FINU-554450 format. One record per residue (C-alpha): z, y, x; chain. Coordinates in Angstrom, 2 decimals, padded with zeros to 5 digits. Last residue first. Layout:
// residues N
<site zz="Z" yy="Y" xx="X" mol="A"/>
...
***
This chain:
// residues 379
<site zz="-004.28" yy="-026.01" xx="-001.19" mol="A"/>
<site zz="-001.04" yy="-024.30" xx="-000.18" mol="A"/>
<site zz="-002.47" yy="-021.30" xx="001.67" mol="A"/>
<site zz="-005.11" yy="-020.52" xx="-000.94" mol="A"/>
<site zz="-002.44" yy="-020.40" xx="-003.60" mol="A"/>
<site zz="-000.60" yy="-017.68" xx="-001.65" mol="A"/>
<site zz="-003.74" yy="-015.47" xx="-001.65" mol="A"/>
<site zz="-004.15" yy="-016.00" xx="-005.36" mol="A"/>
<site zz="-000.53" yy="-014.89" xx="-005.86" mol="A"/>
<site zz="-001.45" yy="-011.60" xx="-004.20" mol="A"/>
<site zz="-004.45" yy="-011.33" xx="-006.54" mol="A"/>
<site zz="-002.27" yy="-011.76" xx="-009.60" mol="A"/>
<site zz="000.35" yy="-009.32" xx="-008.33" mol="A"/>
<site zz="-002.18" yy="-006.48" xx="-007.72" mol="A"/>
<site zz="-004.00" yy="-007.16" xx="-010.88" mol="A"/>
<site zz="-000.75" yy="-006.93" xx="-012.85" mol="A"/>
<site zz="000.08" yy="-003.73" xx="-010.87" mol="A"/>
<site zz="-003.11" yy="-002.20" xx="-012.32" mol="A"/>
<site zz="-006.08" yy="-000.30" xx="-010.83" mol="A"/>
<site zz="-009.35" yy="-000.89" xx="-012.65" mol="A"/>
<site zz="-008.34" yy="001.44" xx="-015.53" mol="A"/>
<site zz="-008.01" yy="004.37" xx="-013.07" mol="A"/>
<site zz="-011.79" yy="004.96" xx="-012.90" mol="A"/>
<site zz="-012.28" yy="005.21" xx="-016.70" mol="A"/>
<site zz="-009.73" yy="007.96" xx="-017.23" mol="A"/>
<site zz="-010.91" yy="009.58" xx="-013.95" mol="A"/>
<site zz="-014.37" yy="010.16" xx="-015.54" mol="A"/>
<site zz="-012.80" yy="011.95" xx="-018.49" mol="A"/>
<site zz="-010.53" yy="014.05" xx="-016.29" mol="A"/>
<site zz="-013.41" yy="015.08" xx="-014.04" mol="A"/>
<site zz="-015.49" yy="016.22" xx="-017.02" mol="A"/>
<site zz="-012.58" yy="018.10" xx="-018.41" mol="A"/>
<site zz="-012.21" yy="020.12" xx="-015.17" mol="A"/>
<site zz="-015.91" yy="020.89" xx="-015.17" mol="A"/>
<site zz="-015.73" yy="022.38" xx="-018.68" mol="A"/>
<site zz="-012.39" yy="024.15" xx="-017.99" mol="A"/>
<site zz="-014.04" yy="025.97" xx="-015.02" mol="A"/>
<site zz="-011.94" yy="028.34" xx="-012.93" mol="A"/>
<site zz="-009.31" yy="025.99" xx="-011.43" mol="A"/>
<site zz="-011.82" yy="023.18" xx="-010.86" mol="A"/>
<site zz="-014.55" yy="025.32" xx="-009.28" mol="A"/>
<site zz="-012.04" yy="027.34" xx="-007.27" mol="A"/>
<site zz="-010.50" yy="024.32" xx="-005.69" mol="A"/>
<site zz="-013.93" yy="022.94" xx="-004.86" mol="A"/>
<site zz="-015.01" yy="026.26" xx="-003.28" mol="A"/>
<site zz="-011.78" yy="026.33" xx="-001.22" mol="A"/>
<site zz="-012.33" yy="022.80" xx="000.01" mol="A"/>
<site zz="-015.98" yy="023.63" xx="000.97" mol="A"/>
<site zz="-014.82" yy="026.73" xx="002.80" mol="A"/>
<site zz="-012.16" yy="024.83" xx="004.66" mol="A"/>
<site zz="-014.37" yy="021.97" xx="005.69" mol="A"/>
<site zz="-011.90" yy="020.20" xx="007.99" mol="A"/>
<site zz="-010.87" yy="017.57" xx="005.44" mol="A"/>
<site zz="-014.60" yy="016.89" xx="004.47" mol="A"/>
<site zz="-014.81" yy="017.19" xx="000.70" mol="A"/>
<site zz="-014.52" yy="014.81" xx="-002.29" mol="A"/>
<site zz="-014.37" yy="016.17" xx="-005.87" mol="A"/>
<site zz="-012.80" yy="013.47" xx="-007.98" mol="A"/>
<site zz="-013.74" yy="010.92" xx="-010.59" mol="A"/>
<site zz="-016.89" yy="009.65" xx="-008.89" mol="A"/>
<site zz="-014.93" yy="007.00" xx="-006.92" mol="A"/>
<site zz="-011.35" yy="008.37" xx="-006.26" mol="A"/>
<site zz="-009.78" yy="005.14" xx="-004.97" mol="A"/>
<site zz="-012.66" yy="003.82" xx="-002.90" mol="A"/>
<site zz="-013.53" yy="007.39" xx="-001.75" mol="A"/>
<site zz="-009.95" yy="007.77" xx="-000.45" mol="A"/>
<site zz="-009.96" yy="004.76" xx="001.87" mol="A"/>
<site zz="-010.88" yy="006.52" xx="005.09" mol="A"/>
<site zz="-012.23" yy="010.05" xx="004.65" mol="A"/>
<site zz="-013.83" yy="012.00" xx="001.82" mol="A"/>
<site zz="-010.75" yy="014.20" xx="001.42" mol="A"/>
<site zz="-009.40" yy="015.19" xx="-001.96" mol="A"/>
<site zz="-009.88" yy="017.44" xx="-004.96" mol="A"/>
<site zz="-008.43" yy="015.94" xx="-008.03" mol="A"/>
<site zz="-008.33" yy="016.68" xx="-011.79" mol="A"/>
<site zz="-005.01" yy="015.99" xx="-013.56" mol="A"/>
<site zz="-004.80" yy="013.50" xx="-016.45" mol="A"/>
<site zz="-001.73" yy="011.75" xx="-015.14" mol="A"/>
<site zz="-003.82" yy="008.71" xx="-014.17" mol="A"/>
<site zz="-005.90" yy="010.98" xx="-012.00" mol="A"/>
<site zz="-002.71" yy="012.31" xx="-010.31" mol="A"/>
<site zz="-001.16" yy="008.93" xx="-009.69" mol="A"/>
<site zz="-004.48" yy="007.61" xx="-008.27" mol="A"/>
<site zz="-004.66" yy="010.50" xx="-005.77" mol="A"/>
<site zz="-001.01" yy="010.10" xx="-004.93" mol="A"/>
<site zz="-001.65" yy="006.42" xx="-004.06" mol="A"/>
<site zz="-004.04" yy="007.11" xx="-001.21" mol="A"/>
<site zz="-005.09" yy="003.68" xx="000.07" mol="A"/>
<site zz="-004.83" yy="003.19" xx="003.78" mol="A"/>
<site zz="-005.03" yy="006.94" xx="004.20" mol="A"/>
<site zz="-006.23" yy="009.15" xx="007.01" mol="A"/>
<site zz="-007.23" yy="012.84" xx="007.38" mol="A"/>
<site zz="-005.63" yy="013.85" xx="004.08" mol="A"/>
<site zz="-007.28" yy="016.57" xx="001.96" mol="A"/>
<site zz="-005.08" yy="015.92" xx="-001.15" mol="A"/>
<site zz="-005.19" yy="018.53" xx="-003.87" mol="A"/>
<site zz="-004.15" yy="018.04" xx="-007.49" mol="A"/>
<site zz="-005.18" yy="020.71" xx="-010.03" mol="A"/>
<site zz="-003.79" yy="022.28" xx="-013.18" mol="A"/>
<site zz="-000.39" yy="020.60" xx="-012.78" mol="A"/>
<site zz="002.07" yy="019.79" xx="-015.56" mol="A"/>
<site zz="001.39" yy="016.04" xx="-015.56" mol="A"/>
<site zz="001.91" yy="015.73" xx="-011.86" mol="A"/>
<site zz="005.34" yy="017.41" xx="-012.03" mol="A"/>
<site zz="006.36" yy="015.19" xx="-014.88" mol="A"/>
<site zz="005.38" yy="012.10" xx="-012.95" mol="A"/>
<site zz="007.47" yy="013.34" xx="-009.97" mol="A"/>
<site zz="010.69" yy="014.06" xx="-011.77" mol="A"/>
<site zz="011.86" yy="010.43" xx="-012.26" mol="A"/>
<site zz="011.28" yy="009.56" xx="-008.64" mol="A"/>
<site zz="013.68" yy="012.30" xx="-007.41" mol="A"/>
<site zz="011.95" yy="015.08" xx="-005.51" mol="A"/>
<site zz="011.67" yy="015.47" xx="-001.74" mol="A"/>
<site zz="011.41" yy="019.11" xx="-000.90" mol="A"/>
<site zz="010.12" yy="021.67" xx="-003.43" mol="A"/>
<site zz="007.87" yy="023.64" xx="-001.10" mol="A"/>
<site zz="006.34" yy="026.74" xx="-002.68" mol="A"/>
<site zz="002.99" yy="028.54" xx="-002.22" mol="A"/>
<site zz="001.27" yy="031.80" xx="-003.31" mol="A"/>
<site zz="003.95" yy="034.51" xx="-002.79" mol="A"/>
<site zz="003.14" yy="035.85" xx="000.67" mol="A"/>
<site zz="006.59" yy="034.77" xx="001.82" mol="A"/>
<site zz="005.86" yy="031.27" xx="000.45" mol="A"/>
<site zz="002.56" yy="031.15" xx="002.50" mol="A"/>
<site zz="004.59" yy="031.98" xx="005.64" mol="A"/>
<site zz="007.12" yy="029.36" xx="004.70" mol="A"/>
<site zz="004.41" yy="026.75" xx="004.37" mol="A"/>
<site zz="003.03" yy="027.61" xx="007.86" mol="A"/>
<site zz="006.54" yy="027.20" xx="009.35" mol="A"/>
<site zz="006.94" yy="023.92" xx="007.47" mol="A"/>
<site zz="003.70" yy="022.65" xx="009.00" mol="A"/>
<site zz="004.68" yy="023.72" xx="012.48" mol="A"/>
<site zz="008.03" yy="021.91" xx="012.14" mol="A"/>
<site zz="006.43" yy="018.71" xx="010.76" mol="A"/>
<site zz="006.38" yy="016.59" xx="013.92" mol="A"/>
<site zz="007.75" yy="013.56" xx="012.12" mol="A"/>
<site zz="008.05" yy="013.67" xx="008.38" mol="A"/>
<site zz="009.93" yy="015.66" xx="005.76" mol="A"/>
<site zz="009.65" yy="013.86" xx="002.47" mol="A"/>
<site zz="007.33" yy="015.23" xx="-000.13" mol="A"/>
<site zz="006.57" yy="018.08" xx="-002.50" mol="A"/>
<site zz="004.09" yy="020.92" xx="-002.24" mol="A"/>
<site zz="003.23" yy="023.56" xx="-004.88" mol="A"/>
<site zz="000.15" yy="025.76" xx="-004.33" mol="A"/>
<site zz="000.20" yy="028.88" xx="-006.58" mol="A"/>
<site zz="-002.08" yy="029.06" xx="-009.61" mol="A"/>
<site zz="-002.12" yy="032.63" xx="-011.00" mol="A"/>
<site zz="-001.05" yy="034.08" xx="-007.56" mol="A"/>
<site zz="-003.57" yy="032.10" xx="-005.69" mol="A"/>
<site zz="-006.35" yy="032.99" xx="-008.17" mol="A"/>
<site zz="-005.49" yy="036.73" xx="-007.97" mol="A"/>
<site zz="-005.48" yy="036.59" xx="-004.18" mol="A"/>
<site zz="-009.09" yy="035.18" xx="-004.12" mol="A"/>
<site zz="-009.13" yy="031.71" xx="-002.57" mol="A"/>
<site zz="-009.53" yy="031.56" xx="001.20" mol="A"/>
<site zz="-005.71" yy="031.05" xx="001.38" mol="A"/>
<site zz="-006.18" yy="027.69" xx="-000.21" mol="A"/>
<site zz="-008.33" yy="026.53" xx="002.71" mol="A"/>
<site zz="-005.79" yy="027.65" xx="005.29" mol="A"/>
<site zz="-003.06" yy="025.92" xx="003.31" mol="A"/>
<site zz="-004.94" yy="022.71" xx="003.09" mol="A"/>
<site zz="-005.84" yy="022.98" xx="006.82" mol="A"/>
<site zz="-002.12" yy="023.19" xx="007.58" mol="A"/>
<site zz="-001.45" yy="020.26" xx="005.24" mol="A"/>
<site zz="-003.75" yy="017.79" xx="007.00" mol="A"/>
<site zz="-001.84" yy="014.72" xx="005.70" mol="A"/>
<site zz="-002.16" yy="013.36" xx="009.21" mol="A"/>
<site zz="000.15" yy="016.08" xx="010.62" mol="A"/>
<site zz="003.25" yy="015.23" xx="008.54" mol="A"/>
<site zz="004.98" yy="016.39" xx="005.28" mol="A"/>
<site zz="004.95" yy="013.16" xx="003.37" mol="A"/>
<site zz="002.92" yy="013.45" xx="000.18" mol="A"/>
<site zz="002.37" yy="015.23" xx="-003.06" mol="A"/>
<site zz="000.18" yy="018.37" xx="-003.34" mol="A"/>
<site zz="-000.05" yy="020.35" xx="-006.52" mol="A"/>
<site zz="-001.92" yy="023.30" xx="-007.99" mol="A"/>
<site zz="-000.01" yy="025.58" xx="-010.32" mol="A"/>
<site zz="000.20" yy="027.15" xx="-013.80" mol="A"/>
<site zz="-000.90" yy="024.15" xx="-015.79" mol="A"/>
<site zz="002.53" yy="024.28" xx="-017.56" mol="A"/>
<site zz="004.75" yy="026.84" xx="-015.90" mol="A"/>
<site zz="006.91" yy="026.54" xx="-012.80" mol="A"/>
<site zz="010.34" yy="027.90" xx="-011.74" mol="A"/>
<site zz="011.62" yy="024.53" xx="-010.47" mol="A"/>
<site zz="014.04" yy="023.83" xx="-013.36" mol="A"/>
<site zz="011.51" yy="025.51" xx="-015.70" mol="A"/>
<site zz="008.99" yy="022.77" xx="-014.75" mol="A"/>
<site zz="011.54" yy="020.04" xx="-015.38" mol="A"/>
<site zz="012.45" yy="021.32" xx="-018.85" mol="A"/>
<site zz="008.75" yy="022.14" xx="-019.79" mol="A"/>
<site zz="007.34" yy="018.69" xx="-019.12" mol="A"/>
<site zz="007.44" yy="017.17" xx="-022.62" mol="A"/>
<site zz="006.78" yy="020.43" xx="-024.45" mol="A"/>
<site zz="003.67" yy="021.08" xx="-022.41" mol="A"/>
<site zz="002.23" yy="017.76" xx="-023.41" mol="A"/>
<site zz="001.92" yy="014.82" xx="-021.14" mol="A"/>
<site zz="-000.90" yy="012.87" xx="-019.43" mol="A"/>
<site zz="000.29" yy="009.61" xx="-017.79" mol="A"/>
<site zz="002.06" yy="008.47" xx="-014.64" mol="A"/>
<site zz="005.13" yy="006.65" xx="-016.02" mol="A"/>
<site zz="002.79" yy="003.64" xx="-016.58" mol="A"/>
<site zz="002.93" yy="002.89" xx="-012.85" mol="A"/>
<site zz="000.20" yy="003.62" xx="-010.42" mol="A"/>
<site zz="-001.69" yy="000.79" xx="-008.88" mol="A"/>
<site zz="-002.40" yy="-000.75" xx="-005.46" mol="A"/>
<site zz="-005.73" yy="-002.36" xx="-004.37" mol="A"/>
<site zz="-005.87" yy="-005.88" xx="-002.97" mol="A"/>
<site zz="-008.07" yy="-006.34" xx="000.13" mol="A"/>
<site zz="-007.72" yy="-009.82" xx="001.64" mol="A"/>
<site zz="-007.73" yy="-010.60" xx="005.33" mol="A"/>
<site zz="-008.32" yy="-014.23" xx="006.36" mol="A"/>
<site zz="-012.06" yy="-013.98" xx="005.77" mol="A"/>
<site zz="-012.29" yy="-011.01" xx="008.11" mol="A"/>
<site zz="-011.24" yy="-013.03" xx="011.17" mol="A"/>
<site zz="-008.69" yy="-010.98" xx="013.20" mol="A"/>
<site zz="-009.73" yy="-009.09" xx="016.25" mol="A"/>
<site zz="-006.87" yy="-006.64" xx="015.70" mol="A"/>
<site zz="-008.85" yy="-003.41" xx="015.53" mol="A"/>
<site zz="-012.01" yy="-004.83" xx="014.02" mol="A"/>
<site zz="-010.27" yy="-006.95" xx="011.40" mol="A"/>
<site zz="-007.79" yy="-004.18" xx="010.67" mol="A"/>
<site zz="-010.49" yy="-001.57" xx="010.12" mol="A"/>
<site zz="-012.45" yy="-004.01" xx="007.89" mol="A"/>
<site zz="-009.40" yy="-004.60" xx="005.64" mol="A"/>
<site zz="-008.34" yy="-001.00" xx="005.87" mol="A"/>
<site zz="-011.61" yy="000.13" xx="004.40" mol="A"/>
<site zz="-011.59" yy="-002.60" xx="001.83" mol="A"/>
<site zz="-008.38" yy="-001.27" xx="000.53" mol="A"/>
<site zz="-004.65" yy="-002.08" xx="000.08" mol="A"/>
<site zz="-004.56" yy="-004.76" xx="002.82" mol="A"/>
<site zz="-003.31" yy="-008.32" xx="002.84" mol="A"/>
<site zz="-003.05" yy="-010.68" xx="005.78" mol="A"/>
<site zz="-003.03" yy="-014.49" xx="005.88" mol="A"/>
<site zz="-001.39" yy="-017.28" xx="007.95" mol="A"/>
<site zz="000.66" yy="-014.84" xx="009.94" mol="A"/>
<site zz="002.18" yy="-015.86" xx="013.40" mol="A"/>
<site zz="000.21" yy="-014.16" xx="016.18" mol="A"/>
<site zz="-000.84" yy="-011.15" xx="014.12" mol="A"/>
<site zz="002.76" yy="-010.56" xx="013.09" mol="A"/>
<site zz="004.05" yy="-010.67" xx="016.63" mol="A"/>
<site zz="001.32" yy="-008.32" xx="017.83" mol="A"/>
<site zz="002.32" yy="-005.75" xx="015.21" mol="A"/>
<site zz="006.05" yy="-006.18" xx="015.92" mol="A"/>
<site zz="005.52" yy="-004.93" xx="019.46" mol="A"/>
<site zz="003.46" yy="-001.97" xx="018.23" mol="A"/>
<site zz="006.09" yy="-001.12" xx="015.64" mol="A"/>
<site zz="008.90" yy="-000.95" xx="018.23" mol="A"/>
<site zz="006.86" yy="001.32" xx="020.49" mol="A"/>
<site zz="005.96" yy="003.49" xx="017.51" mol="A"/>
<site zz="009.58" yy="003.81" xx="016.51" mol="A"/>
<site zz="010.62" yy="005.10" xx="019.93" mol="A"/>
<site zz="007.59" yy="007.40" xx="020.02" mol="A"/>
<site zz="008.61" yy="009.01" xx="016.65" mol="A"/>
<site zz="005.51" yy="009.09" xx="014.54" mol="A"/>
<site zz="002.50" yy="011.38" xx="013.91" mol="A"/>
<site zz="001.31" yy="011.03" xx="017.54" mol="A"/>
<site zz="000.80" yy="007.38" xx="016.91" mol="A"/>
<site zz="-002.11" yy="008.01" xx="014.55" mol="A"/>
<site zz="-004.17" yy="004.85" xx="015.38" mol="A"/>
<site zz="-001.24" yy="002.56" xx="015.95" mol="A"/>
<site zz="001.41" yy="003.82" xx="013.59" mol="A"/>
<site zz="-001.39" yy="004.84" xx="011.12" mol="A"/>
<site zz="-002.89" yy="001.40" xx="010.83" mol="A"/>
<site zz="-002.67" yy="001.29" xx="007.06" mol="A"/>
<site zz="-001.01" yy="-000.65" xx="004.20" mol="A"/>
<site zz="-000.83" yy="-003.88" xx="006.18" mol="A"/>
<site zz="000.66" yy="-006.67" xx="004.04" mol="A"/>
<site zz="001.91" yy="-009.81" xx="005.65" mol="A"/>
<site zz="001.65" yy="-013.43" xx="004.56" mol="A"/>
<site zz="003.59" yy="-016.34" xx="006.06" mol="A"/>
<site zz="003.61" yy="-020.17" xx="005.67" mol="A"/>
<site zz="006.84" yy="-021.83" xx="006.61" mol="A"/>
<site zz="008.35" yy="-022.02" xx="010.13" mol="A"/>
<site zz="009.93" yy="-018.55" xx="009.92" mol="A"/>
<site zz="010.70" yy="-016.09" xx="012.68" mol="A"/>
<site zz="010.54" yy="-012.79" xx="010.77" mol="A"/>
<site zz="007.33" yy="-011.03" xx="009.69" mol="A"/>
<site zz="006.87" yy="-007.29" xx="009.56" mol="A"/>
<site zz="003.59" yy="-005.98" xx="007.98" mol="A"/>
<site zz="005.35" yy="-003.86" xx="005.26" mol="A"/>
<site zz="005.18" yy="-006.13" xx="002.29" mol="A"/>
<site zz="006.39" yy="-009.27" xx="004.20" mol="A"/>
<site zz="005.59" yy="-012.31" xx="002.16" mol="A"/>
<site zz="007.20" yy="-015.64" xx="002.93" mol="A"/>
<site zz="005.75" yy="-018.75" xx="001.34" mol="A"/>
<site zz="008.49" yy="-021.33" xx="000.54" mol="A"/>
<site zz="008.59" yy="-025.06" xx="001.52" mol="A"/>
<site zz="010.09" yy="-024.02" xx="004.88" mol="A"/>
<site zz="013.23" yy="-022.67" xx="003.20" mol="A"/>
<site zz="015.85" yy="-024.60" xx="005.17" mol="A"/>
<site zz="016.48" yy="-021.81" xx="007.69" mol="A"/>
<site zz="015.72" yy="-018.36" xx="006.31" mol="A"/>
<site zz="019.16" yy="-016.89" xx="007.04" mol="A"/>
<site zz="019.19" yy="-018.27" xx="010.61" mol="A"/>
<site zz="015.67" yy="-016.88" xx="011.32" mol="A"/>
<site zz="016.80" yy="-013.56" xx="009.95" mol="A"/>
<site zz="019.79" yy="-013.38" xx="012.24" mol="A"/>
<site zz="017.79" yy="-014.29" xx="015.33" mol="A"/>
<site zz="014.91" yy="-011.92" xx="014.41" mol="A"/>
<site zz="017.47" yy="-009.09" xx="013.89" mol="A"/>
<site zz="019.11" yy="-009.24" xx="017.31" mol="A"/>
<site zz="016.24" yy="-008.50" xx="019.79" mol="A"/>
<site zz="014.51" yy="-005.79" xx="017.83" mol="A"/>
<site zz="017.76" yy="-004.16" xx="016.74" mol="A"/>
<site zz="018.93" yy="-004.13" xx="020.42" mol="A"/>
<site zz="015.64" yy="-002.60" xx="021.37" mol="A"/>
<site zz="015.95" yy="-000.01" xx="018.63" mol="A"/>
<site zz="019.47" yy="000.88" xx="019.71" mol="A"/>
<site zz="018.43" yy="001.34" xx="023.31" mol="A"/>
<site zz="015.40" yy="003.41" xx="022.45" mol="A"/>
<site zz="017.49" yy="005.61" xx="020.22" mol="A"/>
<site zz="015.74" yy="007.75" xx="017.59" mol="A"/>
<site zz="015.37" yy="004.79" xx="015.18" mol="A"/>
<site zz="019.14" yy="004.25" xx="015.26" mol="A"/>
<site zz="019.79" yy="007.82" xx="014.19" mol="A"/>
<site zz="017.32" yy="007.54" xx="011.34" mol="A"/>
<site zz="018.85" yy="004.33" xx="010.17" mol="A"/>
<site zz="022.29" yy="005.95" xx="010.06" mol="A"/>
<site zz="020.88" yy="008.80" xx="007.92" mol="A"/>
<site zz="019.29" yy="006.28" xx="005.53" mol="A"/>
<site zz="022.54" yy="004.29" xx="005.32" mol="A"/>
<site zz="024.34" yy="007.23" xx="003.77" mol="A"/>
<site zz="023.68" yy="006.23" xx="000.14" mol="A"/>
<site zz="020.62" yy="008.46" xx="000.03" mol="A"/>
<site zz="019.41" yy="009.82" xx="-003.27" mol="A"/>
<site zz="016.66" yy="008.82" xx="-005.75" mol="A"/>
<site zz="017.45" yy="005.13" xx="-005.38" mol="A"/>
<site zz="014.92" yy="002.47" xx="-006.26" mol="A"/>
<site zz="016.50" yy="-000.34" xx="-008.25" mol="A"/>
<site zz="017.42" yy="-003.45" xx="-006.32" mol="A"/>
<site zz="015.94" yy="-006.72" xx="-007.50" mol="A"/>
<site zz="018.59" yy="-009.34" xx="-008.02" mol="A"/>
<site zz="021.13" yy="-011.69" xx="-006.29" mol="A"/>
<site zz="019.71" yy="-010.65" xx="-002.84" mol="A"/>
<site zz="019.02" yy="-013.09" xx="-000.04" mol="A"/>
<site zz="020.25" yy="-012.01" xx="003.34" mol="A"/>
<site zz="019.37" yy="-010.73" xx="006.84" mol="A"/>
<site zz="017.82" yy="-007.35" xx="006.07" mol="A"/>
<site zz="016.39" yy="-007.84" xx="002.54" mol="A"/>
<site zz="015.18" yy="-011.02" xx="000.87" mol="A"/>
<site zz="014.28" yy="-011.64" xx="-002.80" mol="A"/>
<site zz="013.77" yy="-015.34" xx="-003.75" mol="A"/>
<site zz="011.14" yy="-016.34" xx="-006.27" mol="A"/>
<site zz="010.88" yy="-019.87" xx="-007.71" mol="A"/>
<site zz="008.18" yy="-021.42" xx="-009.81" mol="A"/>
<site zz="005.63" yy="-018.62" xx="-009.27" mol="A"/>
<site zz="002.57" yy="-019.30" xx="-011.41" mol="A"/>
<site zz="004.42" yy="-018.35" xx="-014.65" mol="A"/>
<site zz="004.61" yy="-014.74" xx="-013.46" mol="A"/>
<site zz="007.25" yy="-012.46" xx="-014.82" mol="A"/>
<site zz="009.45" yy="-012.48" xx="-011.70" mol="A"/>
<site zz="006.25" yy="-012.25" xx="-009.65" mol="A"/>
<site zz="005.23" yy="-009.01" xx="-011.34" mol="A"/>
<site zz="008.68" yy="-007.40" xx="-010.90" mol="A"/>
<site zz="008.78" yy="-008.41" xx="-007.24" mol="A"/>
<site zz="005.25" yy="-007.03" xx="-006.70" mol="A"/>
<site zz="006.26" yy="-003.74" xx="-008.43" mol="A"/>
<site zz="009.28" yy="-003.30" xx="-006.18" mol="A"/>
<site zz="007.47" yy="-004.19" xx="-002.95" mol="A"/>
<site zz="004.61" yy="-001.80" xx="-003.80" mol="A"/>
<site zz="007.03" yy="001.02" xx="-004.79" mol="A"/>
<site zz="008.78" yy="000.58" xx="-001.41" mol="A"/>
<site zz="005.47" yy="000.72" xx="000.44" mol="A"/>
<site zz="004.51" yy="003.87" xx="-001.49" mol="A"/>
<site zz="007.67" yy="005.57" xx="-000.32" mol="A"/>
<site zz="011.06" yy="005.37" xx="-001.93" mol="A"/>
<site zz="013.34" yy="007.46" xx="000.23" mol="A"/>
<site zz="015.66" yy="005.77" xx="-000.29" mol="A"/>
<site zz="015.34" yy="002.05" xx="-000.76" mol="A"/>
<site zz="012.97" yy="-000.67" xx="-001.88" mol="A"/>
<site zz="011.46" yy="-001.19" xx="001.62" mol="A"/>
<site zz="013.76" yy="-004.21" xx="002.20" mol="A"/>
<site zz="012.27" yy="-006.11" xx="-000.73" mol="A"/>
<site zz="011.00" yy="-009.03" xx="001.37" mol="A"/>
<site zz="009.44" yy="-011.60" xx="-000.88" mol="A"/>
<site zz="010.27" yy="-015.32" xx="-000.60" mol="A"/>
<site zz="007.91" yy="-017.39" xx="-002.74" mol="A"/>
<site zz="007.94" yy="-020.92" xx="-004.11" mol="A"/>
<site zz="004.89" yy="-022.29" xx="-005.86" mol="A"/>
***
């Protein structure tokens, strides 16, 4: 079996899609079922797997400028397929896998992964220029793909209904959290926590892009319903990349910061994040829409109890190992926060259940099941 895997998402800022591409590449490099693996990015093959960067090399800022220009995006849309087609010529005996739903012109077999349908069902959370580009590429992928992969059964069924694709050609393969997400002692995390002015198990944590669909304003409103003494003892810490239409959210965070019960740390380096998880008393994630919800899994695997939304794919990930509430149920969310923060017995029960729940999610399983999809295409 010969595979071309796009590793273009492995760049700053490393999102869940970048982590997915990186882990798939590592898994396939180690797999005896893949005879030849070529890593593709932009318009060229790479000599090796790039390491995720924790800081921008300058190209990220340039990319953001391009994405804000309708003319530049249209030029990119017209030119890149031509260049990619030329680079991929002569590789028709390979299977091409696009880990972020994009597929180039390629006459061999093609697989694309859809992590969620947020650019199409939550278009207001994205730059309109980018949405227009993504919508055009969406149709192109549906017209040319031989199989599709999603991160959850929820997204599998959502994609089949939304795109009119046969369900049997869409495969749900769950993601995983890396081994760096694990319980740690206070001594292990103290240096990083002190760097950010935090104490071990002295805060609640949210990790995710700062954007409307993450429901952060409702999260802050719910957290504010907690008694003042509780908020001061366990302030709400938020970290994540600044997303589209986030000005109102940042204004709300600043208001909570002024009151002394919240703090925004910005986008943290990848090596700091597992330590921040491990030091938290509670992880909160009342998102309105997720194709998987990797932060929930990362928190559970880190030994931190979770309160999250009961929407979209999150119940698949959390199972019985988290407290699930409606994302707009402010009182219910506040009651759940208080229960976990104030009851060591209940907290330990969630942690024990999560320890079993997380065992089913591994990158080895993700890689093995992706390879199984490829095998179906060459039989």
